[in-house]
C-alpha positions as CSV (number, residue, x, y, z in Angstrom):
1,M,51.4,-48.9,-0.5
2,Q,50.6,-45.5,1.1
3,T,48.7,-45.5,4.4
4,Q,45.6,-43.3,4.2
5,T,45.0,-41.0,7.2
6,P,41.8,-39.1,7.9
7,A,43.2,-35.9,6.3
8,Q,43.9,-37.9,3.1
9,E,40.6,-39.6,2.5
10,Q,38.9,-37.0,0.4
11,P,41.3,-35.4,-2.1
12,T,40.1,-32.4,-4.1
13,G,42.3,-32.5,-7.2
14,R,45.6,-31.2,-5.8
15,S,47.5,-33.8,-3.7
16,L,50.6,-33.7,-1.7
17,E,53.2,-36.5,-1.3
18,H,53.2,-38.3,2.1
19,P,55.5,-41.2,3.1
20,A,53.8,-44.5,3.5
21,R,53.7,-45.7,7.1
22,D,56.5,-48.2,6.5
23,D,58.7,-45.5,5.1
24,I,58.5,-43.2,8.1
25,R,62.0,-43.2,9.8
26,L,62.6,-42.5,13.5
27,E,65.6,-40.3,12.8
28,D,63.5,-38.1,10.4
29,V,60.7,-37.8,13.0
30,L,63.1,-36.9,15.8
31,H,64.8,-34.4,13.5
32,A,61.5,-32.7,12.7
33,L,60.4,-32.6,16.3
34,S,63.8,-31.1,17.4
35,D,62.9,-27.7,15.8
36,P,61.0,-25.4,18.2
37,M,58.7,-24.1,15.5
38,R,57.8,-27.6,14.2
39,L,57.3,-28.8,17.7
40,R,54.9,-25.8,18.2
41,V,52.9,-27.0,15.1
42,V,52.7,-30.5,16.5
43,R,51.6,-29.3,19.9
44,A,48.9,-27.1,18.3
45,L,47.6,-30.0,16.2
46,A,47.7,-32.4,19.2
47,A,45.6,-29.9,21.3
48,E,42.8,-30.0,18.7
49,A,40.3,-32.7,17.9
50,H,40.1,-31.5,14.3
51,E,42.3,-30.5,11.4
52,L,43.8,-27.0,11.3
53,T,44.8,-24.8,8.5
54,C,48.4,-23.6,8.4
55,S,47.2,-20.1,9.4
56,D,45.4,-21.5,12.4
57,V,48.9,-22.2,13.9
58,D,50.4,-19.0,15.0
59,L,54.2,-19.1,14.3
60,P,56.4,-16.0,14.7
61,V,58.0,-16.6,11.3
62,T,57.5,-15.5,7.7
63,K,54.9,-17.3,5.6
64,S,57.6,-19.0,3.5
65,T,59.4,-20.2,6.7
66,S,56.1,-21.5,8.1
67,T,55.5,-23.4,4.8
68,H,58.9,-24.9,5.1
69,H,58.2,-26.2,8.6
70,F,54.9,-27.8,7.6
71,R,56.6,-29.4,4.5
72,V,59.3,-30.9,6.7
73,L,56.7,-32.3,9.1
74,R,54.7,-33.8,6.2
75,E,57.7,-35.2,4.3
76,C,58.9,-37.0,7.4
77,G,55.4,-38.5,8.2
78,V,54.5,-36.5,11.3
79,I,51.5,-34.7,9.8
80,S,49.2,-35.2,6.8
81,Q,48.1,-32.3,4.6
82,I,45.2,-32.1,2.2
83,Y,43.7,-29.3,0.2
84,R,40.1,-28.4,0.9
85,G,39.2,-25.7,-1.5
86,T,42.1,-23.2,-1.1
87,A,42.9,-24.2,2.5
88,K,45.6,-26.7,3.3
89,M,44.4,-28.8,6.2
90,N,46.8,-30.4,8.6
91,A,46.4,-33.3,11.0
92,L,48.8,-35.4,13.1
93,R,49.5,-38.9,11.8
94,R,49.1,-40.0,15.4
95,E,47.9,-43.5,14.5
96,D,50.9,-44.1,12.2
97,L,53.4,-42.7,14.6
98,E,51.9,-44.8,17.5
99,A,52.0,-48.0,15.5
100,L,55.7,-47.4,14.5
101,F,57.0,-45.8,17.7
102,P,54.6,-46.5,20.6
103,G,54.5,-43.7,23.1
104,L,57.0,-41.4,21.3
105,L,54.6,-38.6,20.4
106,D,52.9,-38.5,23.8
107,S,56.3,-38.6,25.5
108,V,57.6,-35.7,23.4
109,L,54.4,-33.7,24.0
110,R,54.6,-34.3,27.8
111,A,58.3,-33.3,27.8
112,A,57.6,-30.1,25.9
113,A,54.8,-29.2,28.4
114,R,57.2,-29.9,31.3
115,Q,59.9,-27.8,29.7
116,D,57.5,-24.9,29.4
117,L,57.2,-24.9,33.2
118,R,60.9,-24.6,33.8
119,P,62.4,-21.2,34.6
120,A,63.9,-19.5,31.5
121,D,67.5,-19.7,32.8
122,D,67.2,-23.6,33.0
123,R,66.8,-23.8,29.2
124,G,70.3,-23.1,28.2
């Protein structure tokens, strides 16, 4: 049975496959979060109290590469996506991730924020 998240409650004809909560795997989530662009998407979604379109998240990559990153995040269970008209809306699956891996998302977000404060030469 697939867990419904807020972004999945009102489908408009087109739907996207999302893993059920019980099918979300830690190694897939960690892999998705290990990419700087995908982490940037997650951080942008975490900073907002509402869903964002893909174009609301400014990524310095091509549209096809951006689409790939959003698809990876959706397929591993980090985000949910739903079409609203022609816009693809994105939301973190925070409740699902917290239930499966308590504290993981917040820890990753805090660590990413701390890393931003380090001098550039400490990142290598």
